[in-house]
PDB file with one MODEL, atoms N, CA, C and O in Angstrom:
MODEL        1
ATOM      1  N   MET A   1      -2.181 -26.362 -33.568  1.00  0.00           N
ATOM      2  CA  MET A   1      -2.797 -25.163 -34.129  1.00  0.00           C
ATOM      3  C   MET A   1      -3.641 -24.682 -32.933  1.00  0.00           C
ATOM      4  O   MET A   1      -3.603 -23.475 -32.694  1.00  0.00           O
ATOM      5  N   ALA A   2      -4.323 -25.399 -32.228  1.00  0.00           N
ATOM      6  CA  ALA A   2      -5.141 -24.878 -31.305  1.00  0.00           C
ATOM      7  C   ALA A   2      -4.399 -24.291 -30.021  1.00  0.00           C
ATOM      8  O   ALA A   2      -4.903 -23.454 -29.271  1.00  0.00           O
ATOM      9  N   GLY A   3      -3.227 -24.805 -29.886  1.00  0.00           N
ATOM     10  CA  GLY A   3      -2.273 -24.223 -28.801  1.00  0.00           C
ATOM     11  C   GLY A   3      -1.955 -22.739 -29.360  1.00  0.00           C
ATOM     12  O   GLY A   3      -2.130 -21.803 -28.580  1.00  0.00           O
ATOM     13  N   LEU A   4      -1.577 -22.523 -30.443  1.00  0.00           N
ATOM     14  CA  LEU A   4      -0.991 -21.398 -30.951  1.00  0.00           C
ATOM     15  C   LEU A   4      -2.183 -20.309 -30.850  1.00  0.00           C
ATOM     16  O   LEU A   4      -1.934 -19.198 -30.382  1.00  0.00           O
ATOM     17  N   ARG A   5      -3.361 -20.613 -31.255  1.00  0.00           N
ATOM     18  CA  ARG A   5      -4.500 -19.877 -31.127  1.00  0.00           C
ATOM     19  C   ARG A   5      -4.916 -19.499 -29.635  1.00  0.00           C
ATOM     20  O   ARG A   5      -5.410 -18.399 -29.385  1.00  0.00           O
ATOM     21  N   LYS A   6      -4.718 -20.350 -28.772  1.00  0.00           N
ATOM     22  CA  LYS A   6      -5.043 -20.113 -27.385  1.00  0.00           C
ATOM     23  C   LYS A   6      -3.948 -19.063 -26.918  1.00  0.00           C
ATOM     24  O   LYS A   6      -4.342 -18.013 -26.411  1.00  0.00           O
ATOM     25  N   ALA A   7      -2.582 -19.302 -27.070  1.00  0.00           N
ATOM     26  CA  ALA A   7      -1.541 -18.556 -26.816  1.00  0.00           C
ATOM     27  C   ALA A   7      -1.643 -17.117 -27.265  1.00  0.00           C
ATOM     28  O   ALA A   7      -1.295 -16.222 -26.494  1.00  0.00           O
ATOM     29  N   ARG A   8      -2.185 -16.802 -28.690  1.00  0.00           N
ATOM     30  CA  ARG A   8      -2.404 -15.537 -29.053  1.00  0.00           C
ATOM     31  C   ARG A   8      -3.567 -14.816 -28.297  1.00  0.00           C
ATOM     32  O   ARG A   8      -3.453 -13.659 -27.893  1.00  0.00           O
ATOM     33  N   PHE A   9      -4.651 -15.544 -28.138  1.00  0.00           N
ATOM     34  CA  PHE A   9      -5.775 -15.057 -27.296  1.00  0.00           C
ATOM     35  C   PHE A   9      -5.346 -14.446 -25.925  1.00  0.00           C
ATOM     36  O   PHE A   9      -5.669 -13.340 -25.490  1.00  0.00           O
ATOM     37  N   MET A  10      -4.523 -15.422 -25.309  1.00  0.00           N
ATOM     38  CA  MET A  10      -4.098 -15.058 -23.775  1.00  0.00           C
ATOM     39  C   MET A  10      -3.156 -13.676 -23.912  1.00  0.00           C
ATOM     40  O   MET A  10      -3.253 -12.698 -23.171  1.00  0.00           O
ATOM     41  N   ALA A  11      -2.323 -13.807 -24.910  1.00  0.00           N
ATOM     42  CA  ALA A  11      -1.301 -12.661 -25.153  1.00  0.00           C
ATOM     43  C   ALA A  11      -2.299 -11.266 -25.134  1.00  0.00           C
ATOM     44  O   ALA A  11      -2.200 -10.312 -24.363  1.00  0.00           O
ATOM     45  N   THR A  12      -3.193 -11.445 -26.126  1.00  0.00           N
ATOM     46  CA  THR A  12      -4.055 -10.249 -26.291  1.00  0.00           C
ATOM     47  C   THR A  12      -4.877  -9.840 -25.014  1.00  0.00           C
ATOM     48  O   THR A  12      -5.107  -8.658 -24.761  1.00  0.00           O
ATOM     49  N   LYS A  13      -5.258 -10.762 -24.311  1.00  0.00           N
ATOM     50  CA  LYS A  13      -6.014 -10.416 -23.164  1.00  0.00           C
ATOM     51  C   LYS A  13      -5.044  -9.648 -22.089  1.00  0.00           C
ATOM     52  O   LYS A  13      -5.385  -8.688 -21.398  1.00  0.00           O
ATOM     53  N   ILE A  14      -3.725 -10.299 -22.101  1.00  0.00           N
ATOM     54  CA  ILE A  14      -2.604  -9.854 -21.021  1.00  0.00           C
ATOM     55  C   ILE A  14      -2.456  -8.273 -21.591  1.00  0.00           C
ATOM     56  O   ILE A  14      -2.591  -7.368 -20.768  1.00  0.00           O
ATOM     57  N   LEU A  15      -2.206  -7.974 -22.860  1.00  0.00           N
ATOM     58  CA  LEU A  15      -1.795  -6.798 -23.345  1.00  0.00           C
ATOM     59  C   LEU A  15      -2.990  -5.830 -22.917  1.00  0.00           C
ATOM     60  O   LEU A  15      -2.708  -4.803 -22.300  1.00  0.00           O
ATOM     61  N   LEU A  16      -4.281  -6.122 -23.220  1.00  0.00           N
ATOM     62  CA  LEU A  16      -5.412  -5.389 -22.847  1.00  0.00           C
ATOM     63  C   LEU A  16      -5.526  -5.004 -21.486  1.00  0.00           C
ATOM     64  O   LEU A  16      -5.951  -3.882 -21.212  1.00  0.00           O
ATOM     65  N   VAL A  17      -5.143  -5.937 -20.464  1.00  0.00           N
ATOM     66  CA  VAL A  17      -5.265  -5.666 -19.092  1.00  0.00           C
ATOM     67  C   VAL A  17      -4.150  -4.691 -18.712  1.00  0.00           C
ATOM     68  O   VAL A  17      -4.297  -3.844 -17.831  1.00  0.00           O
ATOM     69  N   LEU A  18      -2.928  -4.865 -19.482  1.00  0.00           N
ATOM     70  CA  LEU A  18      -1.694  -3.892 -19.092  1.00  0.00           C
ATOM     71  C   LEU A  18      -2.113  -2.495 -19.421  1.00  0.00           C
ATOM     72  O   LEU A  18      -1.998  -1.550 -18.640  1.00  0.00           O
ATOM     73  N   VAL A  19      -2.630  -2.423 -20.691  1.00  0.00           N
ATOM     74  CA  VAL A  19      -3.067  -1.071 -21.221  1.00  0.00           C
ATOM     75  C   VAL A  19      -4.105  -0.502 -20.198  1.00  0.00           C
ATOM     76  O   VAL A  19      -4.093   0.695 -19.910  1.00  0.00           O
ATOM     77  N   LEU A  20      -4.861  -1.240 -19.738  1.00  0.00           N
ATOM     78  CA  LEU A  20      -6.124  -0.723 -18.758  1.00  0.00           C
ATOM     79  C   LEU A  20      -5.488  -0.412 -17.439  1.00  0.00           C
ATOM     80  O   LEU A  20      -5.964   0.455 -16.706  1.00  0.00           O
ATOM     81  N   VAL A  21      -4.457  -1.078 -17.133  1.00  0.00           N
ATOM     82  CA  VAL A  21      -3.812  -0.690 -15.837  1.00  0.00           C
ATOM     83  C   VAL A  21      -3.005   0.466 -16.029  1.00  0.00           C
ATOM     84  O   VAL A  21      -2.949   1.224 -15.061  1.00  0.00           O
ATOM     85  N   ALA A  22      -2.293   0.818 -17.170  1.00  0.00           N
ATOM     86  CA  ALA A  22      -1.682   1.896 -17.463  1.00  0.00           C
ATOM     87  C   ALA A  22      -2.400   3.060 -17.289  1.00  0.00           C
ATOM     88  O   ALA A  22      -2.093   4.027 -16.592  1.00  0.00           O
ATOM     89  N   MET A  23      -3.535   2.871 -18.082  1.00  0.00           N
ATOM     90  CA  MET A  23      -4.604   4.102 -17.896  1.00  0.00           C
ATOM     91  C   MET A  23      -5.142   4.407 -16.622  1.00  0.00           C
ATOM     92  O   MET A  23      -5.513   5.538 -16.306  1.00  0.00           O
ATOM     93  N   GLY A  24      -5.189   3.423 -15.896  1.00  0.00           N
ATOM     94  CA  GLY A  24      -5.690   3.692 -14.469  1.00  0.00           C
ATOM     95  C   GLY A  24      -4.713   4.267 -13.642  1.00  0.00           C
ATOM     96  O   GLY A  24      -5.031   5.005 -12.709  1.00  0.00           O
ATOM     97  N   LEU A  25      -3.340   3.938 -13.959  1.00  0.00           N
ATOM     98  CA  LEU A  25      -2.011   4.432 -12.952  1.00  0.00           C
ATOM     99  C   LEU A  25      -1.979   5.759 -13.606  1.00  0.00           C
ATOM    100  O   LEU A  25      -1.725   6.640 -12.785  1.00  0.00           O
ATOM    101  N   HIS A  26      -2.178   6.255 -14.985  1.00  0.00           N
ATOM    102  CA  HIS A  26      -1.979   7.436 -15.377  1.00  0.00           C
ATOM    103  C   HIS A  26      -2.988   8.533 -14.625  1.00  0.00           C
ATOM    104  O   HIS A  26      -2.639   9.657 -14.265  1.00  0.00           O
ATOM    105  N   LEU A  27      -4.126   8.038 -14.491  1.00  0.00           N
ATOM    106  CA  LEU A  27      -5.147   8.777 -13.745  1.00  0.00           C
ATOM    107  C   LEU A  27      -4.726   9.253 -12.287  1.00  0.00           C
ATOM    108  O   LEU A  27      -4.779  10.395 -11.830  1.00  0.00           O
ATOM    109  N   ILE A  28      -4.292   8.077 -11.673  1.00  0.00           N
ATOM    110  CA  ILE A  28      -3.757   8.571 -10.360  1.00  0.00           C
ATOM    111  C   ILE A  28      -2.611   9.311 -10.279  1.00  0.00           C
ATOM    112  O   ILE A  28      -2.571  10.224  -9.454  1.00  0.00           O
ATOM    113  N   LYS A  29      -1.516   9.049 -11.098  1.00  0.00           N
ATOM    114  CA  LYS A  29      -0.335   9.824 -11.064  1.00  0.00           C
ATOM    115  C   LYS A  29       0.119   9.785 -12.336  1.00  0.00           C
ATOM    116  O   LYS A  29       0.447   8.697 -12.809  1.00  0.00           O
ATOM    117  N   PRO A  30       0.213  10.961 -13.097  1.00  0.00           N
ATOM    118  CA  PRO A  30       0.605  11.107 -14.447  1.00  0.00           C
ATOM    119  C   PRO A  30       2.027  10.651 -14.627  1.00  0.00           C
ATOM    120  O   PRO A  30       2.845  10.934 -13.752  1.00  0.00           O
ATOM    121  N   PHE A  31       2.398   9.951 -15.719  1.00  0.00           N
ATOM    122  CA  PHE A  31       3.659   9.594 -16.110  1.00  0.00           C
ATOM    123  C   PHE A  31       4.855  10.628 -16.157  1.00  0.00           C
ATOM    124  O   PHE A  31       5.980  10.333 -15.754  1.00  0.00           O
ATOM    125  N   GLY A  32       4.543  11.785 -16.650  1.00  0.00           N
ATOM    126  CA  GLY A  32       5.301  12.798 -16.759  1.00  0.00           C
ATOM    127  C   GLY A  32       6.183  12.537 -18.188  1.00  0.00           C
ATOM    128  O   GLY A  32       7.196  13.210 -18.381  1.00  0.00           O
ATOM    129  N   LEU A  33       5.854  11.779 -18.929  1.00  0.00           N
ATOM    130  CA  LEU A  33       6.362  11.668 -20.379  1.00  0.00           C
ATOM    131  C   LEU A  33       5.914  12.862 -21.233  1.00  0.00           C
ATOM    132  O   LEU A  33       4.913  13.502 -20.910  1.00  0.00           O
ATOM    133  N   PRO A  34       6.631  13.168 -22.303  1.00  0.00           N
ATOM    134  CA  PRO A  34       6.217  14.312 -23.119  1.00  0.00           C
ATOM    135  C   PRO A  34       4.787  13.752 -23.858  1.00  0.00           C
ATOM    136  O   PRO A  34       4.649  12.677 -24.442  1.00  0.00           O
ATOM    137  N   GLY A  35       3.864  14.711 -23.670  1.00  0.00           N
ATOM    138  CA  GLY A  35       2.479  14.356 -24.198  1.00  0.00           C
ATOM    139  C   GLY A  35       1.732  13.687 -23.212  1.00  0.00           C
ATOM    140  O   GLY A  35       0.556  13.539 -23.545  1.00  0.00           O
ATOM    141  N   LEU A  36       2.030  13.228 -22.095  1.00  0.00           N
ATOM    142  CA  LEU A  36       1.413  12.618 -20.897  1.00  0.00           C
ATOM    143  C   LEU A  36       1.691  13.254 -19.549  1.00  0.00           C
ATOM    144  O   LEU A  36       1.851  12.581 -18.532  1.00  0.00           O
ATOM    145  N   ARG A  37       1.737  14.490 -19.579  1.00  0.00           N
ATOM    146  CA  ARG A  37       1.943  15.054 -18.175  1.00  0.00           C
ATOM    147  C   ARG A  37       0.819  15.446 -17.227  1.00  0.00           C
ATOM    148  O   ARG A  37       0.993  15.661 -16.028  1.00  0.00           O
ATOM    149  N   ARG A  38      -0.361  15.522 -17.870  1.00  0.00           N
ATOM    150  CA  ARG A  38      -1.586  15.793 -17.238  1.00  0.00           C
ATOM    151  C   ARG A  38      -2.391  14.510 -17.146  1.00  0.00           C
ATOM    152  O   ARG A  38      -2.135  13.595 -17.928  1.00  0.00           O
ATOM    153  N   ARG A  39      -3.438  14.379 -16.156  1.00  0.00           N
ATOM    154  CA  ARG A  39      -4.299  13.271 -15.922  1.00  0.00           C
ATOM    155  C   ARG A  39      -5.188  13.511 -17.004  1.00  0.00           C
ATOM    156  O   ARG A  39      -5.503  12.404 -17.440  1.00  0.00           O
ATOM    157  N   ALA A  40      -5.669  14.286 -17.562  1.00  0.00           N
ATOM    158  CA  ALA A  40      -6.494  14.585 -18.722  1.00  0.00           C
ATOM    159  C   ALA A  40      -5.984  13.800 -20.081  1.00  0.00           C
ATOM    160  O   ALA A  40      -6.696  13.614 -21.067  1.00  0.00           O
ATOM    161  N   ASP A  41      -4.868  13.456 -19.968  1.00  0.00           N
ATOM    162  CA  ASP A  41      -3.980  13.103 -21.185  1.00  0.00           C
ATOM    163  C   ASP A  41      -4.404  11.416 -21.340  1.00  0.00           C
ATOM    164  O   ASP A  41      -3.903  10.777 -22.265  1.00  0.00           O
ATOM    165  N   VAL A  42      -5.152  10.895 -20.582  1.00  0.00           N
ATOM    166  CA  VAL A  42      -5.507   9.392 -20.712  1.00  0.00           C
ATOM    167  C   VAL A  42      -6.186   9.146 -21.709  1.00  0.00           C
ATOM    168  O   VAL A  42      -6.315   7.949 -21.966  1.00  0.00           O
ATOM    169  N   TRP A  43      -6.727   9.946 -22.445  1.00  0.00           N
ATOM    170  CA  TRP A  43      -7.369   9.699 -23.712  1.00  0.00           C
ATOM    171  C   TRP A  43      -6.397   9.296 -24.809  1.00  0.00           C
ATOM    172  O   TRP A  43      -6.703   8.455 -25.654  1.00  0.00           O
ATOM    173  N   LYS A  44      -5.078   9.985 -24.776  1.00  0.00           N
ATOM    174  CA  LYS A  44      -4.127   9.733 -25.671  1.00  0.00           C
ATOM    175  C   LYS A  44      -3.821   8.202 -25.511  1.00  0.00           C
ATOM    176  O   LYS A  44      -3.748   7.635 -26.601  1.00  0.00           O
ATOM    177  N   ILE A  45      -3.638   7.457 -24.502  1.00  0.00           N
ATOM    178  CA  ILE A  45      -3.408   6.069 -24.249  1.00  0.00           C
ATOM    179  C   ILE A  45      -4.535   5.113 -24.787  1.00  0.00           C
ATOM    180  O   ILE A  45      -4.262   4.021 -25.286  1.00  0.00           O
ATOM    181  N   ALA A  46      -5.911   5.622 -24.645  1.00  0.00           N
ATOM    182  CA  ALA A  46      -6.889   4.938 -25.271  1.00  0.00           C
ATOM    183  C   ALA A  46      -6.789   5.187 -26.568  1.00  0.00           C
ATOM    184  O   ALA A  46      -6.967   4.196 -27.275  1.00  0.00           O
ATOM    185  N   LEU A  47      -6.530   6.331 -27.195  1.00  0.00           N
ATOM    186  CA  LEU A  47      -6.308   6.227 -28.743  1.00  0.00           C
ATOM    187  C   LEU A  47      -5.292   5.620 -29.090  1.00  0.00           C
ATOM    188  O   LEU A  47      -5.319   5.394 -30.299  1.00  0.00           O
ATOM    189  N   VAL A  48      -4.325   5.217 -28.546  1.00  0.00           N
ATOM    190  CA  VAL A  48      -3.158   4.390 -29.042  1.00  0.00           C
ATOM    191  C   VAL A  48      -3.669   2.994 -29.127  1.00  0.00           C
ATOM    192  O   VAL A  48      -3.403   2.208 -30.037  1.00  0.00           O
ATOM    193  N   LEU A  49      -4.591   2.706 -27.876  1.00  0.00           N
ATOM    194  CA  LEU A  49      -5.056   1.288 -28.061  1.00  0.00           C
ATOM    195  C   LEU A  49      -6.076   0.973 -28.972  1.00  0.00           C
ATOM    196  O   LEU A  49      -6.191  -0.172 -29.409  1.00  0.00           O
ATOM    197  N   ILE A  50      -6.962   2.051 -29.356  1.00  0.00           N
ATOM    198  CA  ILE A  50      -7.941   1.772 -30.416  1.00  0.00           C
ATOM    199  C   ILE A  50      -7.327   1.535 -31.715  1.00  0.00           C
ATOM    200  O   ILE A  50      -7.776   0.684 -32.484  1.00  0.00           O
ATOM    201  N   PHE A  51      -6.079   2.429 -32.049  1.00  0.00           N
ATOM    202  CA  PHE A  51      -5.562   2.351 -33.116  1.00  0.00           C
ATOM    203  C   PHE A  51      -4.784   0.994 -33.442  1.00  0.00           C
ATOM    204  O   PHE A  51      -4.750   0.435 -34.539  1.00  0.00           O
ATOM    205  N   SER A  52      -4.202   0.605 -32.329  1.00  0.00           N
ATOM    206  CA  SER A  52      -3.531  -0.783 -32.635  1.00  0.00           C
ATOM    207  C   SER A  52      -4.597  -1.781 -32.858  1.00  0.00           C
ATOM    208  O   SER A  52      -4.504  -2.504 -33.849  1.00  0.00           O
ATOM    209  N   MET A  53      -5.626  -1.909 -32.033  1.00  0.00           N
ATOM    210  CA  MET A  53      -6.766  -2.731 -32.325  1.00  0.00           C
ATOM    211  C   MET A  53      -7.104  -2.714 -33.714  1.00  0.00           C
ATOM    212  O   MET A  53      -7.103  -3.771 -34.345  1.00  0.00           O
ATOM    213  N   MET A  54      -7.399  -1.601 -34.270  1.00  0.00           N
ATOM    214  CA  MET A  54      -7.763  -1.707 -35.631  1.00  0.00           C
ATOM    215  C   MET A  54      -6.779  -1.926 -36.723  1.00  0.00           C
ATOM    216  O   MET A  54      -7.160  -2.185 -37.864  1.00  0.00           O
ATOM    217  N   MET A  55      -5.462  -1.824 -36.388  1.00  0.00           N
ATOM    218  CA  MET A  55      -4.589  -2.189 -37.178  1.00  0.00           C
ATOM    219  C   MET A  55      -4.269  -3.764 -37.262  1.00  0.00           C
ATOM    220  O   MET A  55      -3.817  -4.342 -38.251  1.00  0.00           O
ATOM    221  N   THR A  56      -4.600  -4.346 -36.005  1.00  0.00           N
ATOM    222  CA  THR A  56      -4.656  -5.656 -35.986  1.00  0.00           C
ATOM    223  C   THR A  56      -5.704  -6.430 -36.909  1.00  0.00           C
ATOM    224  O   THR A  56      -5.475  -7.473 -37.521  1.00  0.00           O
ATOM    225  N   LEU A  57      -6.856  -5.737 -36.888  1.00  0.00           N
ATOM    226  CA  LEU A  57      -7.930  -6.206 -37.612  1.00  0.00           C
ATOM    227  C   LEU A  57      -7.579  -6.111 -39.143  1.00  0.00           C
ATOM    228  O   LEU A  57      -7.880  -7.026 -39.909  1.00  0.00           O
ATOM    229  N   VAL A  58      -7.014  -5.118 -39.510  1.00  0.00           N
ATOM    230  CA  VAL A  58      -6.668  -4.697 -40.790  1.00  0.00           C
ATOM    231  C   VAL A  58      -5.544  -5.672 -41.296  1.00  0.00           C
ATOM    232  O   VAL A  58      -5.732  -6.305 -42.335  1.00  0.00           O
ATOM    233  N   LEU A  59      -4.505  -5.791 -40.657  1.00  0.00           N
ATOM    234  CA  LEU A  59      -3.395  -6.538 -41.064  1.00  0.00           C
ATOM    235  C   LEU A  59      -3.339  -8.154 -40.779  1.00  0.00           C
ATOM    236  O   LEU A  59      -2.454  -8.906 -41.187  1.00  0.00           O
ATOM    237  N   ARG A  60      -4.486  -8.524 -39.984  1.00  0.00           N
ATOM    238  CA  ARG A  60      -4.717 -10.084 -39.833  1.00  0.00           C
ATOM    239  C   ARG A  60      -5.147 -10.707 -41.066  1.00  0.00           C
ATOM    240  O   ARG A  60      -6.030 -10.167 -41.732  1.00  0.00           O
ATOM    241  N   PRO A  61      -4.652 -11.706 -41.407  1.00  0.00           N
ATOM    242  CA  PRO A  61      -4.980 -12.584 -42.792  1.00  0.00           C
ATOM    243  C   PRO A  61      -6.307 -13.207 -42.531  1.00  0.00           C
ATOM    244  O   PRO A  61      -6.829 -13.928 -43.381  1.00  0.00           O
TER     245      PRO A  61
ENDMDL
END
């Protein structure tokens, strides 16, 4: 059980780092995806991150 808990914690940390890297890269050079064409759209990535964290808290037993 402890191994599974540690694996989930590491996966969460890795996902958080990936999202932060994506936000940093978007500030340097926008991705060009629909809705993410300007540097000022980095808040949309942050909004998705916040929403996913809240849904994790709500859905977790």
